[in-house]
C-alpha positions in Angstrom: 117.2 65.2 186.7 119.6 67.4 188.8 122.6 65.8 187.0 121.1 66.6 183.6 120.5 70.2 184.5 124.0 70.6 185.8 125.4 69.1 182.6 123.2 71.5 180.5 124.3 74.6 182.4 128.0 73.5 182.2 127.7 72.9 178.5 126.1 76.4 177.9 128.8 78.1 180.0 131.6 76.3 178.1 130.0 77.4 174.8 129.9 81.0 175.9 133.6 80.9 176.9 134.5 79.3 173.5 132.5 81.9 171.5 134.2 84.8 173.4 137.6 83.3 172.5 136.8 83.2 168.8 139.1 85.6 166.8 136.3 86.0 164.2 134.0 87.8 166.6 132.2 90.7 164.8 133.4 94.2 165.9 131.4 97.3 165.1 133.2 99.8 162.9 134.7 102.8 164.7 132.6 105.9 164.8 134.3 109.0 163.3 135.2 112.1 165.3 133.7 115.1 163.6 135.2 118.5 162.9 133.4 121.4 164.6 133.1 125.1 164.0 136.0 127.2 165.4 133.9 129.4 167.7 131.8 126.5 169.1 128.7 128.6 168.3 126.4 128.4 165.4 128.1 130.0 162.4 126.9 133.1 160.6 126.3 132.1 157.0 125.4 133.7 153.7 124.2 132.0 150.5 123.8 132.5 146.8 122.1 130.1 144.2 122.7 130.3 140.5 121.0 129.1 137.3 121.8 129.6 133.7 120.3 132.6 131.9 119.2 132.7 128.3 122.8 132.9 127.1 123.7 129.8 129.1 125.8 131.9 131.6 125.2 131.5 135.3 123.2 134.2 137.0 121.7 134.7 140.5 118.6 132.6 141.4 116.2 135.0 143.2 113.1 132.8 143.4 112.4 131.1 145.7 114.2 133.4 148.2 117.1 131.8 150.2 116.8 131.8 153.9 119.2 130.8 156.6 116.8 131.6 159.5 116.6 127.8 160.3 120.0 127.0 158.8 118.4 125.5 155.7 118.5 126.7 152.1 116.1 125.6 149.4 116.4 126.0 145.6 114.9 124.4 142.5 116.9 121.8 140.6 115.8 121.0 137.0 116.8 118.0 135.0 118.9 119.1 132.1 120.0 122.4 133.6 122.9 123.3 135.9 121.7 124.7 139.2 124.0 125.4 142.1 124.2 127.0 145.6 127.2 128.3 147.4 127.4 129.0 151.2 129.9 131.2 152.9 130.7 131.7 156.6 131.7 134.8 158.5 135.1 134.6 160.2 136.0 136.3 163.5 137.2 139.4 161.7 133.8 139.9 160.0 134.9 138.6 156.5 131.8 136.9 154.9 133.6 135.6 151.8 135.0 132.4 153.3 133.6 129.4 151.5 131.9 126.5 153.3 129.9 124.6 150.7 129.2 124.5 147.0 126.6 122.1 145.5 126.0 121.7 141.7 123.1 119.6 140.3 122.4 119.0 136.6 120.7 115.6 136.3 118.2 114.6 139.0 116.5 111.5 137.6 114.5 110.0 140.6 112.9 111.5 143.7 111.3 109.4 146.4 107.6 110.1 146.5 107.7 111.7 143.0 109.2 108.9 140.9 111.2 109.4 137.7 111.9 112.9 136.4 111.6 113.8 132.7 113.8 116.5 131.1 112.7 119.9 132.3 111.0 118.5 135.5 112.1 120.2 138.8 112.5 119.2 142.4 112.9 121.5 145.4 116.3 120.8 147.0 117.0 121.6 150.6 120.4 122.0 152.1 120.4 121.7 155.9 123.5 123.0 157.7 124.7 121.3 160.9 125.5 124.0 163.5 127.7 121.8 165.7 129.9 120.2 163.1 131.0 120.8 159.5 128.3 118.8 157.9 125.1 119.0 155.8 121.9 117.0 155.1 120.7 117.1 151.5 117.0 116.6 150.9 114.9 114.9 149.5 117.0 112.0 150.9 117.4 109.3 148.4 117.2 111.6 145.4 119.2 109.9 142.6 121.2 111.4 139.7 122.1 110.3 136.2 125.2 112.5 135.9 126.6 112.8 139.5 126.1 116.0 141.4 129.2 117.7 142.8 129.6 118.6 146.5 132.5 120.6 147.7 133.0 121.3 151.5 135.7 123.6 152.9 137.0 123.1 156.5 138.6 126.5 157.1 135.7 127.2 159.4 137.3 124.9 162.0 140.1 127.5 162.4 142.8 124.8 162.2 141.6 123.0 165.4 140.4 119.8 163.9 140.3 117.7 167.1 138.5 120.3 169.1 141.1 120.6 172.0 141.4 124.4 171.7 144.9 124.0 170.3 146.3 124.1 166.8 149.3 121.8 166.8 151.0 118.9 165.1 148.1 116.6 165.9 145.8 118.7 163.8 148.3 118.8 161.0 148.5 115.0 161.1 144.7 114.6 161.1 144.4 117.0 158.2 147.0 115.3 156.0 146.4 111.7 156.9 143.0 111.0 158.5 140.4 113.6 157.5 137.8 112.6 155.0 134.1 112.9 154.0 131.6 110.7 155.8 128.0 109.9 155.0 125.1 108.0 156.4 121.5 107.0 155.5 119.0 107.8 158.2 120.3 106.3 161.4 122.7 103.8 159.8 126.4 103.8 160.8 128.7 106.5 159.2 130.9 105.4 156.3 133.8 107.2 154.6 133.4 108.0 150.9 135.9 108.8 148.2 136.7 112.6 147.8 139.5 114.7 146.3 141.3 116.5 149.1 143.0 119.9 148.5 145.3 120.9 151.3 145.9 124.2 149.7 142.2 125.1 149.6 141.3 123.1 152.7 138.5 121.4 150.9 137.0 118.1 149.8 135.2 117.5 146.5 133.1 114.5 145.8 130.6 113.3 143.3 127.1 112.2 144.6 124.9 109.6 143.0 122.2 110.2 145.6 121.4 112.4 148.6 121.9 111.7 152.3 123.8 113.3 155.2 127.5 114.3 154.9 130.1 115.5 157.4 133.9 115.9 157.7 135.5 113.6 160.3 138.3 111.2 161.0 139.1 108.0 162.9 142.3 108.1 165.0 144.7 105.3 164.0 146.4 105.0 167.3 143.4 103.6 169.2 144.5 100.8 171.5 143.5 97.3 170.2 142.5 94.7 172.8 
């Protein structure tokens, strides 16, 4: 009996060693490093929503009122009509015209808990702003679109310091030109990078959304040591 136990333990130990040596062992994807606000404090933001008037020209959306008291903004999206919201941030010199986010919605077709939307049906959209990094959450999560919604995020609010080391140098330039991208996640699932048009001149990313979730600007360093 003792001999059999010894043989069993030895076999298990050998199996563990062999599994550890396998080159196909599954590795978790690297988590992105996110870009933060330049001041390190919660940003001061202003917002304006728009909807078409009777002539089809965009005008200010005054109801429901927009509020940034809790760093969230709500507005009504209607299937078949273009509705948008634009959020600016205040820079250190007091300028409140600096763009942070623009979201345009024309074709919401399905909302969790509500089901399919017919033409003219509306859904209350909420944009939650992350105060620690350049990111937003769009609600209701899981809302789906026929024609994609357009999300544009500017990263000028980082003040050029993309890696958060309190210096603006060649590392930040490399991150901006080679590594920076838009990331998203569903609930608590891992973050994934998504396709987006990058404008170095505007310091912005523009992407089309088929559904709502959480979005942030980040990067993965490509000089991480491999073991």
